[in-house]
C-alpha positions as CSV (number, residue, x, y, z in Angstrom):
1,M,33.5,-30.8,-16.3
2,V,34.5,-27.1,-16.8
3,L,36.7,-26.6,-19.8
4,V,38.6,-23.3,-20.0
5,D,40.0,-21.9,-23.3
6,F,42.9,-20.5,-21.4
7,N,44.6,-18.4,-24.1
8,G,41.3,-16.9,-25.1
9,L,40.5,-16.1,-21.5
10,A,43.9,-14.7,-20.8
11,I,44.2,-12.5,-23.9
12,G,40.7,-11.2,-23.4
13,S,41.5,-10.2,-19.8
14,I,44.7,-8.5,-20.9
15,M,43.1,-6.6,-23.8
16,G,40.5,-5.4,-21.3
17,Q,43.1,-3.9,-19.1
18,L,45.0,-2.3,-22.0
19,G,41.7,-0.9,-23.3
20,R,41.4,0.9,-19.9
21,G,44.8,2.4,-20.4
22,E,46.4,0.4,-17.5
23,E,50.0,-0.6,-17.7
24,L,50.6,-4.3,-17.6
25,S,52.6,-6.0,-14.9
26,S,53.1,-9.6,-14.0
27,N,51.2,-9.3,-10.7
28,L,48.3,-7.5,-12.4
29,I,47.9,-10.1,-15.1
30,K,48.1,-13.0,-12.6
31,H,45.5,-11.3,-10.4
32,I,43.0,-10.8,-13.2
33,I,43.3,-14.3,-14.7
34,L,43.2,-16.0,-11.3
35,N,40.2,-13.9,-10.2
36,N,38.4,-14.9,-13.4
37,L,39.1,-18.6,-12.7
38,R,37.9,-18.1,-9.2
39,M,34.6,-16.7,-10.4
40,Y,34.0,-19.5,-12.9
41,R,34.8,-22.1,-10.2
42,K,32.3,-20.4,-7.9
43,K,29.7,-20.2,-10.7
44,Y,30.3,-23.8,-11.7
45,P,31.2,-25.6,-8.5
46,E,33.1,-28.9,-8.4
47,T,30.2,-30.6,-6.5
48,E,28.0,-30.1,-9.6
49,Y,30.4,-29.8,-12.5
50,N,33.4,-31.9,-11.5
51,K,37.0,-30.7,-12.3
52,M,38.0,-27.5,-14.0
53,I,40.5,-28.1,-16.9
54,I,42.7,-25.4,-18.2
55,C,43.1,-26.1,-21.9
56,C,46.1,-24.5,-23.6
57,D,47.4,-23.8,-27.1
58,S,50.6,-25.1,-28.7
59,L,51.8,-24.6,-32.3
60,S,49.0,-26.3,-34.2
61,W,49.1,-29.4,-36.3
62,R,46.8,-27.5,-38.7
63,K,49.7,-25.4,-39.9
64,D,51.4,-28.5,-41.1
65,V,48.3,-29.3,-43.2
66,Y,47.5,-25.7,-44.3
67,P,50.4,-23.2,-43.9
68,E,48.0,-20.2,-44.2
69,Y,46.2,-21.2,-41.0
70,K,46.2,-18.1,-38.7
71,A,49.0,-16.5,-40.7
72,N,46.9,-13.4,-40.9
73,R,47.1,-13.0,-37.1
74,K,50.8,-12.9,-37.2
75,T,50.7,-10.1,-39.8
76,A,48.2,-8.2,-37.7
77,R,50.2,-8.5,-34.5
78,A,53.3,-7.3,-36.3
79,K,51.5,-4.0,-37.0
80,D,50.1,-3.8,-33.5
81,K,51.5,-1.4,-30.9
82,H,51.4,-3.9,-28.1
83,D,54.4,-6.0,-26.9
84,W,53.1,-9.4,-27.8
85,P,56.2,-11.4,-26.9
86,M,56.0,-9.9,-23.4
87,I,52.2,-10.6,-23.2
88,F,52.7,-14.3,-24.1
89,D,55.6,-14.5,-21.6
90,L,53.2,-13.3,-18.9
91,I,50.6,-15.8,-19.9
92,D,53.1,-18.6,-19.7
93,E,54.3,-17.5,-16.3
94,T,50.8,-17.4,-15.0
95,L,50.1,-20.8,-16.4
96,S,53.1,-22.2,-14.7
97,D,51.9,-20.7,-11.4
98,I,48.4,-22.3,-11.9
99,R,49.9,-25.7,-12.6
100,E,52.0,-25.6,-9.4
101,N,49.5,-24.1,-7.0
102,F,45.9,-24.5,-8.0
103,P,43.5,-27.5,-8.1
104,Y,42.9,-27.4,-11.8
105,A,44.2,-29.7,-14.5
106,V,46.5,-27.8,-16.8
107,I,46.7,-29.6,-20.2
108,K,49.0,-28.5,-23.0
109,I,49.9,-31.0,-25.7
110,D,52.5,-30.6,-28.5
111,K,50.8,-29.7,-31.8
112,A,47.4,-29.3,-30.2
113,E,45.3,-26.2,-29.7
114,A,42.9,-25.7,-26.8
115,D,40.1,-26.5,-29.3
116,D,41.5,-30.0,-29.8
117,I,41.7,-30.6,-26.1
118,I,38.3,-29.3,-25.4
119,G,36.8,-31.3,-28.3
120,A,38.5,-34.5,-27.2
121,L,37.4,-34.2,-23.5
122,T,33.9,-33.2,-24.4
123,K,33.4,-36.2,-26.5
124,H,35.1,-38.4,-23.9
125,Q,32.7,-37.1,-21.3
126,A,29.7,-37.5,-23.6
127,D,30.6,-41.2,-24.4
128,K,30.2,-42.2,-20.8
129,V,27.0,-44.0,-19.9
130,L,26.3,-41.6,-17.1
131,H,28.0,-38.3,-17.8
132,G,27.6,-34.9,-16.1
133,P,27.3,-31.5,-17.8
134,V,30.1,-29.9,-19.7
135,I,30.7,-26.1,-19.5
136,I,33.0,-24.5,-22.0
137,I,34.4,-21.1,-21.1
138,S,35.2,-19.4,-24.4
139,A,33.9,-16.7,-26.8
140,D,35.0,-18.9,-29.8
141,K,32.0,-20.0,-31.7
142,D,33.9,-23.0,-33.1
143,F,32.7,-24.8,-29.9
144,I,29.0,-24.6,-30.9
145,Q,29.5,-27.8,-32.9
146,L,30.1,-29.6,-29.6
147,Q,26.6,-28.9,-28.5
148,K,25.5,-31.9,-30.6
149,Y,26.7,-34.2,-27.7
150,G,24.0,-32.9,-25.4
151,L,24.5,-31.5,-21.9
152,V,27.1,-29.1,-23.4
153,Q,26.9,-25.4,-22.7
154,Q,29.2,-22.6,-23.6
155,W,29.7,-19.4,-21.6
156,S,31.2,-16.4,-23.5
157,P,33.3,-14.1,-21.2
158,L,33.4,-11.6,-24.1
159,F,29.6,-11.3,-24.5
160,D,28.8,-12.2,-20.9
161,K,26.2,-14.8,-22.0
162,M,25.6,-18.3,-23.0
163,V,26.4,-19.2,-26.7
164,Y,23.7,-21.5,-28.1
165,D,22.5,-22.8,-31.5
166,P,19.5,-25.2,-31.8
167,A,21.1,-26.9,-34.8
168,P,24.8,-27.4,-34.1
169,T,25.4,-29.8,-37.0
170,K,23.9,-27.4,-39.5
171,Y,25.9,-24.6,-37.8
172,L,29.1,-26.6,-38.4
173,F,28.3,-27.2,-42.0
174,D,27.6,-23.5,-42.6
175,H,30.8,-22.5,-40.8
176,I,32.9,-24.9,-42.9
177,M,31.3,-23.4,-46.1
178,K,31.8,-19.8,-45.0
179,G,35.3,-20.3,-43.6
180,D,36.7,-18.4,-40.6
181,S,38.5,-15.2,-41.5
182,S,39.8,-14.8,-37.9
183,D,41.8,-18.1,-38.4
184,G,42.8,-17.3,-42.0
185,V,40.4,-19.9,-43.5
186,P,38.6,-18.5,-46.6
187,N,35.2,-19.6,-47.8
188,V,35.0,-22.7,-50.1
189,L,34.8,-20.5,-53.3
190,S,38.1,-18.8,-52.5
191,S,41.7,-19.8,-52.9
192,D,44.0,-20.8,-50.0
193,N,45.9,-17.4,-50.0
194,S,42.8,-15.1,-50.2
195,L,43.0,-13.8,-46.6
196,V,46.8,-13.8,-46.3
197,D,47.3,-11.8,-49.5
198,H,44.2,-9.7,-49.0
199,I,42.4,-11.0,-52.2
200,R,38.7,-10.4,-52.3
201,Q,36.8,-13.6,-51.6
202,S,34.2,-14.9,-54.0
203,P,30.7,-14.1,-52.6
204,M,29.0,-17.0,-50.8
205,T,25.2,-17.0,-50.6
206,K,22.9,-18.5,-48.0
207,K,20.9,-20.0,-50.9
208,K,23.9,-21.9,-52.3
209,I,24.9,-23.2,-48.8
210,N,21.4,-24.5,-48.2
211,E,21.4,-26.2,-51.6
212,W,24.7,-28.0,-50.7
213,W,23.2,-28.8,-47.3
214,E,20.3,-30.6,-49.0
215,G,22.9,-32.6,-51.0
216,R,25.3,-33.1,-48.2
217,E,25.3,-36.9,-48.5
218,N,26.9,-36.6,-52.0
219,L,28.8,-33.3,-51.7
220,K,31.4,-34.4,-54.2
221,D,28.8,-34.8,-56.8
222,V,26.8,-31.6,-56.2
223,M,29.7,-29.1,-55.6
224,P,32.2,-27.8,-58.3
225,E,35.5,-29.7,-58.0
226,E,37.5,-26.8,-56.7
227,A,34.8,-25.8,-54.2
228,F,34.7,-29.4,-52.9
229,R,38.5,-29.4,-52.6
230,N,38.2,-26.2,-50.5
231,Y,35.3,-27.8,-48.4
232,M,37.7,-30.6,-47.5
233,R,40.4,-28.0,-46.6
234,N,38.0,-26.1,-44.4
235,R,36.6,-29.2,-42.7
236,E,40.1,-30.2,-41.7
237,M,40.6,-26.8,-40.1
238,I,37.2,-26.4,-38.4
239,D,35.6,-29.7,-37.6
240,L,36.9,-30.9,-34.3
241,E,36.3,-34.5,-35.2
242,R,39.3,-34.1,-37.6
243,T,41.7,-33.7,-34.7
244,P,44.3,-36.5,-35.0
245,Q,43.4,-39.5,-32.8
246,S,46.9,-39.4,-31.2
247,I,46.2,-35.9,-29.9
248,R,42.7,-36.9,-28.6
249,D,44.2,-39.9,-26.8
250,Q,46.9,-37.7,-25.2
251,A,44.3,-35.2,-24.0
252,I,42.2,-37.9,-22.3
253,T,45.3,-39.6,-20.7
254,A,46.6,-36.2,-19.5
255,Y,43.2,-35.5,-17.8
256,E,42.7,-39.0,-16.3
257,E,46.3,-39.2,-14.9
258,Y,46.7,-35.6,-13.8
259,K,48.4,-35.0,-10.4
260,Y,46.8,-32.1,-8.7
261,P,48.8,-29.9,-6.3
262,D,47.8,-29.7,-2.6
263,K,45.0,-27.2,-2.0
264,S,47.1,-25.7,0.8
265,N,49.3,-24.2,-1.9
266,I,46.6,-21.7,-2.8
267,L,46.7,-19.6,0.3
268,N,50.5,-19.7,0.5
269,Y,50.8,-18.6,-3.1
270,L,48.3,-15.7,-2.7
271,I,50.0,-14.4,0.4
272,E,53.5,-14.6,-1.1
273,N,52.3,-12.7,-4.2
274,R,50.4,-10.1,-2.1
275,M,47.1,-10.7,-3.6
276,K,45.1,-9.3,-0.7
277,M,41.7,-9.4,-2.3
278,L,42.1,-13.0,-3.4
279,V,43.5,-14.1,0.0
280,E,40.1,-13.3,1.5
281,L,38.4,-15.4,-1.2
282,A,40.9,-18.3,-1.2
283,G,38.2,-20.8,-0.3
284,E,36.4,-20.1,-3.6
285,F,39.2,-21.6,-5.8
């Protein structure tokens, strides 16, 4: 199973083009994203890794639980010079084309992020008596926690290498304690609004985290009350086992009942969209 963090891949591809000073166009964006998918399908062929699943973001359930979740990203984009509404429109347009013409399962669920879908499908695969390998295509280190299931690997397009941690459960614990500033989640010693309101976070030491790790079976007893409350806040945002069961079930059902388009659509699509280079490589999709 090859699980693609689609928004991460698409935005990374687009930022790469903008960084080179190239003007964005619908055809260019589609070409870049499709070529990346082709390369990953060739690198991780269906004969060895089974289906490729395109996992997509929707407005997350996490914002209902914690309104500050990713609020700092919206603020940052408002100050950015790039036309983000146009960029997201191009991504959605490309996604629609993939769904209609390529042999990949495109899964998008209301209130779910790609993280939730990837987490659900990884566990579903791992629960099988005989399960094949899982490859996650993403630079997001949140997925390191899924390595606990075994036969799970993560390829980072950003760093062009595998992402690995020998102790994924400890990594998750540390991650929850430290928070995730890119997602607007402060460390457990800091208030909910720290990152959104640019309030300096209380320092978090490795020694303190390790002390709490040793007492992890009774965290409520060994942590200060407010810190434990914030630990529960962060766990809800970061630990993929906290994804609501209804979302997990929808992800599994969407995958198992997915109707794939005919493979003959690929060549017709590439010709119609004048993607000459990809036409010659159509068999690699």
